N, C-alpha and C positions, 0 to 999 in steps of 0.2 A: 213363783214365774222364774220360769228362764225364758229369754225372750233369745228370737234367734234373727240377726241382722237380715244376712243375703240381699246385701243393699243393693246389688245390681239390678235386680228386678226384671221386667220383660227385655229392658232395654238391650240386657246381654242375654239373658235367658232363652227368649222366643224371639227377639227381636231377629230384624235381616241381617244376616251376617253377607248377603253378595251383595252391597251395595256397590255401586261404582263411583268412581271419583274422577271427573277431569283431569282435574290439576296430578292428581297420583299418577296417571298414564302418562306426563308428559316427560320426567325422570327414568331414565334407566340406571339399575344399581350393578353395583359391578358383582360379579361371584363372589367375589371374598367377601363383601359387604353382606351380601344374601345370607351366606353360610354361616358368616358372623352372627347374625339375626336367628337363624334356626338353629343352631347352639343354643342360643340365650335362651329361646323357646323351651325347650327340649330340657337344657335344666330347672327352665322354674317349674316346671309339669312334673318334673322326678323326683326334686326337692320339697317341694310346697303340697302337691297332690295327695292323700291319702292311699288312695291304690289305684294310680293309672293304668297298670297292666289287666286288671280284672275283667273289664269289659271286652279286649282287643285281643287275646291268646296269650298272654304271659308277654314275661320282660324280653325275650328273645324278638317276638311276634314285632313289639312293638320298638324294639331295636332296627329289627331288618325294616320296616317302615321308614324311620327314620333315615337310615343308610341308603334307602332308595331312592328318598324324596331329595338327599344329598346330591345322588347322583344325577339329577332330572333339571337339577339350576344348571341354564344353559351357561357356558363360554364366556359368552359375548354378553352376560347380565341378562336381566329383566324386569319389567316395570314392577311397582308397587300391584297394581290388580292383578296380572300375571302369579307374580310369586304368590301372592294371597289365596287366588287359586288352586296352588300347587300345595300350599300348607293346607289346605282345607281336611282332605280326607285323611291325615295326619294327624290333627286333631279331633279329628270326628270318632277316630277308632276309640278315645279315651271314652267314648260312650258314656258322656253325663251331659245333661244340660245345663251346667253352671263353667264348663271349662270350655270356654269358645273362642275365635281372632275377629275382629273386624277392622276392614280399612281406617285409616285416619279420620277424624270425623271433622278437620278444618276445610276440607276439598269441599266444591260443589258440586249435587249431584247431576245427571245426567238424566236425559228422560225418561219417561216412566215404562214398567214393561204392559202386562196383562193387565187391561182397565176394567177389571172386574173383582171384587171382593167375594172373598171367597170362604163361604161358614161352614160348620163341621157340624152332622147331626148323624147320628150312629155310625157305620163306617161308610161314610161319603161326604164330598164335598160340593157344596151347591152356593149358585149366584144368588147373593144378598140384594144386591145394587138391581136399579131397574136400567136395563139398558134392552132396546130395539136393533136389530139386524138382520136384514133382509127379508121382511115382513115377518120376524119374529120376535116375543117376548121371552128375553132369557132369564128372566127372575124365576128362583126355584129349579135353572136344570141344573143336572149333576155329573160332575166333571168324569169324563169316560175315557179322555186322549189329549196328548198333545203334542203335536207334529205326528201322528202315528203311534205315537210312546202311550201302551197303557196304563190304564191308573197303577196296578200294581207295580210295574217296572218304573214308574215316578216314584212311587215312594221307595223303592229299594236302591233308587239313584240318589235319592235327597240324603237318605242316613250315610250315605259316603260324604257327603258334604256337610252334615252337622251332626253332631252327638245329640243323641234323646233317649229318653227312656220309654216311652211305649209310642202304640201306633198312632192316638191323639196326637202327641207332641209333633212325629213325624208329619201327620197331615198340616197342624197351623206352619209348618216352615216350608212346606211346601206352598202352600198359600202365598206366603211371603216372596217365596224365590222367582216363581213366576211372576212378581210385580215389578222386578228391576230387571231391566238390560242385563246386568253380570251375573245375575243370579239366572237369568234366561239359556246365558252364554256356557254358565257350569254345569246347568241341568241338564240342558236339551241342547247339544252342540249341531243337533241337524236340522236347528230354527236358521243358524248361518246368518244371523244379524239383519233379516228383513225386517220391515216397517209392517209387516202384518205376522198374526202368529194365528197358523190353524190348529183351534180346539175343537173338540166332541163332545157335545153334551145330549144328557138323554132328559130330554123334556118332561116336565111334571107331564103332560099327556100321554108318556110312554114312548113316542118316538124318538128314536137318536138321527139327532143332525149333527153336519159338519160345519162351521163358520172360518171363515178368514177374518180375524178379527182385529183392527186396526190398533197398535201400540201407543198412539198420541192423543189419546183423548182428554190423560189426563187426570187429578186427581179431583177433579169437578165432577165427572162423569163419577168416578169411584163412591161418591159418597150420597149418590143419589138413593136413598132407601123409599123405601115403600112407607106410606103414612102407616103410625102406630095405633090402635085402640087402647092405648096405655099414656098416661100422663107424667111422664118421669119428672123427678127433681131437676130443679136447677142446678149443675153443675159447673156456669162458667167463672164464680169464683171462690170455690170448694171442689176438690176430689169428691169432699165427703157430704154429701147431701140427705135431707129425707123427706117424704111427704107422706099425707093420707090418701088410701084407693078407695072410693066411693064417699058416699055422703056420710054413713055413718060412725067413719072413721075407725070402724074395729080393723082394719090392716092398716099397717105402716110400712112402708118400703123404704129401707135404709140403704143408698148407693154407696160404695166403698170400689171408685174407680181404680185409683191404685193405692202404695203406701209409702210412695216415692216424697210425696209432697204435704207432710204436714208438722205441724211445730214439735211435736213431741219425737218425734224421729230423729230430726236435725237435732235438737239437744242432747238425744243418748249418743250420735253420731260424734258431737263435740266432747261431751264428756268419755267416749272412747278413745278420741286422738286418733280417729280414722281419716287418713291421709287427704281424704276426698272432699271431708265434709262442705269443707267452704265451696266447694265445686256442686254440691249437691243442693245445698243451701241456698247458693245463687240460681241454680236452674228452677227450684222451688218458688220463689220469690220471681223470678219474669214469666213463670206460666201466670200470674194473676195481677201482674203489674206493667203497664206501660214505659213504666222509669228502670234505668239502670239501677242496680241493688246497690244499697249503699255500702260505704267503705267497712263499717263495723261488721261485722257478721249477724253479731246479736241484735243488733236494730235489724237485720235483713231478716232474722228467725223471728221478731217480734210482729211483723208483718205477716207472715205465713199463717194459713188456714190453722186452727187447733180442734185435734180429734176431740179433747176432752169438751170442751164448748158445744161441737156438736152434738156427742153423743149426751152430754148434760140436758140440752135443750130437747132431745127427742125423746126420753125418759120422763123428762116433765111433762111435754105434753101428750106423751102415752097413758100416762097414770091420770090426766083430766081425763080423755076420751074414753077413759076404760078399754084401750086397745087390746083386743083379743091375738093379735095375729103379727109379728115380724118377718118380711120377706127382706132378707139380707142378701142384697146384689152384690155378689164378685166375679161377675163375669169379664172376663178382659183384664180381672187384678192381677196384676203381673210381681206382684210383692212389691218389697220395698223394706221399709225396717218394721220388723216385727213385734217391738213395743207396743204397737196398735190393740195386738190380741188381748192384752190381758186389761186394757183400760176398758176396751168394749165388754168384757168376762164381766169387770167391777161395775159398769152401771147396771148391769142386766142381773144379774145373779148375787154379788154380794161381795165382801172382801174376802171371805175365806176361799171365794171359786176363782180370784184371781192369784191368791196365795198360793193354791192347790194346783195353777196351771205350771205343769210340769211331765207335759206331752213324748213319752218317750227320754232320748238321750242323744247328744251327741260326741264325737271323736275327732278330737282336732289334730292339725299336726302341726305344729311350730317350727317353721325354717325363717330364712331371712327375710325372704319376700314379703312373712306375715310381720314381721315387726316393722318393716319399711310402709306397710302399709296403716298396720295400728301404732302409731307412731307414740304413745303411751304407754303401751305396754311394756313388761318386762320379765326377762326370768326371775329376775328377783321375787318378783310381787307374785309370779306363777305359781313359786316353789316355794309360798311361806304355808307353812303348816305340814311340808310334806317330811314323809321321812328320806325318801332318795328322790336328791334332785333330780328335774328334767334336763334335758338339755336340747341344743337345737339338734333338728332333725326329729325327735321324739314326737310320742302321741300321747295325749292327753286323755287319760282312760278314767276322770275323776267321776264325770258326769252316770256314766253308765254304772263304775260303785254306789252311787247316793242313788240312782233308779233300785237296784237291783237290792237294796237296804230300805229302800223305803226312806231314805233320810231325806230330811226338809232341804232346799237350796240355803245355802247359805248368805248371809249379807242381802235377804228379800231389801229392808228398808236402805240400801246402800242402792240397789236396783232402781228404785223407784224415785231417789234422789236425784239421778242423772236427769229428769224432766222437771227444773222447774215449776212450768206450768203445770203438769197432773200432780206434782209432789202437795203443791200449794195448796191446792181443790182438795187432793186426800186427807191431808192434816184435818182439815175443816171438819172432816166426817158426816158431811151434809148427805151426802147419797153413799149409799152401798146397796145397791139391788133393788129391782123393783118389789112392791111387795107382794105381787102374784105374776111370773114371768111367764111372760107370753110365748105362745108354741113359734116357735122358732123354721123357718125356709129358708135354705141357703140356695141362690143360685147359681150354678157352677155352666162354666163349659172349660174347652182344654187349655183356654189362656188363662185360667185361674191356678195361678204358679208362684212358688216359692213361699214366700212370706202370706201373701193372699192364701195358699192352700193350707199353710201351718193355722191362720185363723180360722178359716171353714170346719178344719178339722177339730180345732179347741171347742167350734159352737156344736161340732156332732158330736164331742163327747157331753156336751150339757144336754143333749137330747135332739137336738137339732138333724132337721129331713135337709135331703139333698136333691135337687130338682135339675134337670136339664143333661146337660155331656160330660163324660166324666174329664178330668185334669188331667195334662198333660205330664204329672210331674205324680212320681209315685210318693209312696209316705216314705219308704226307705230309699234313699238317695246319697247323693253327693251335692253339697252347697256349701255358701256363701264365698262368695267369688274373691279373689284378691287380683288388682288390678297393676299389668305394667305395660309399657308402652318399647317394644323391641328398638334397639340403639338405632340404626341406620333407615331403616322404611318407614317410623312411627306406626306400625301395625299394632294395635290394640291387642292383649290378650287378659285373658281372663280364665284362673285356673281354681278352683273349689278346693278349699283346704278343709273341712268338716266330711264326714259321714254320718248325717242325721238318720236316725234311726226313732219315726216316729211309733211306727209298730213292730217293736223289735220281737215280740210273741207270737205275731201274726204276720207269716211273711205274703200269703195271698194279699191281704189287704196291704201290706208294703210295697207291691207290685201295681198292683192299680187297684184306686178305690172305687169301687163301684156307688153309683147314685142308687138315691131309693125310689126314683119317678123319673126316669129318663124320657128324653124328648123325643120322638120316633120323626123319619121324616113323614109319615100319613100326618102324623098330630100339626104337625107344623104345616103344610100343605091347607090343612084346614084351618088353621087359622089366616092365609094369605100370606104365607112366609112375613108374619108381621115380625119387626126387630125387635121386639120385647114377648115373642113368642113365650120364652121361660117365664114369664109373670104371669101370663095367661092361664099357663099350666096351673103354676103354681097357686094362682090362686082356686083352680077347679079342685087342687088338692087338698084344700086346707081343711 
């Protein structure tokens, strides 16, 4: 089992990178300070990223953009928000979804942008929430234009603000940009900061209408979705939950909302010496508790939901019910810690499936930033058993060599031991796969990303089929971001340090993983734009 951390998940990978912060706009930083931060950012990208030039035209093109960015820093200085907007195209040109920047998290947010929740189906974005305006129901309306800017041009503009690997990712990011004032300012300067936004929609009945949509509706309006025909599991106390569909209990539905807030993931981050492990664990604790996290991080860990326990309960219930089909809902799962993939394979398919989970390989680059983030990692440990020692700046091709020679990953038991919760259960040997594995159907959306994507492909390799809309992530990509903060402005930067090749011998699948049963707009409309249309489609496809 080779696990991938990809620990920044959707918060970074596809989260809104254009959030404005009121406090961040109050201070004007000097040109000298901003040049220093820009150089710090570029130095981190060049030293840590495996190939920051590949998607952007080469080394000279990268440095031409960098020099143009430096020249655009105003002699009188700039606010953080303005400097952030200036840096966006430079970072976007790197062209991967795990290399990004965002404004400091500590500042309060300004009012929201477009109060529409936009979903993605086929090659269009449609209104998911129930909004009535000018005597029209906007539910199901497909986005045609914003402030007179057509859909294709909006996608092209979005690609200059945020790196991403395919069109589904661009659409996901476009939806996020439209929902914030800073995003609108960067994407559609024609808007001019008004309190309304001109939006053109193609309505379900075929009519195209223009609306001037107020931008002060807030999150309440955005969250009003149509009622669903599907009763989903309760996710109040855990991001992992299951239920049965129908009275016969022949179909189970397992929802894995994300992979950032489960105990085993936190345990492996601690074991790996990840510098942000405590921060991630406390955030996970706060998600499920109303009290402040305990001072002892291990006490906080013990109070976080366990994937092992949920999967154990799931397979026991499926055995008793003789369940034939399992739906695994990964829609919107932006990833987190990939250790969960091996755990689920163990419970569904047994020990050999978990030990054999070695999908493709990755090529890591070791830099000063890598060792600052992974505090327990050392070159001495990395070089054990090597004929020629690696140095900082070198690339680690050992996983590729293992993959090509069909060798098993070394220290398998050491990997399991990183999670005391799972390893304690594993040593008992009470559960190793269902006696008759069910048919597995994975529900996918463009926001199925990072480790969420890797979990999906791990299940697909065991025979699962995929229903929904393709992921924003390609199987062959750059990932596992390192975090740094720019010295003066506090802008957060995230830099991928691995090239991940899930399909090294299949470039077409590596670019965009197709789904087996795609959700079409016509089918979605037939379900009344049900927020769980993928579940309904999967039930039909059983």
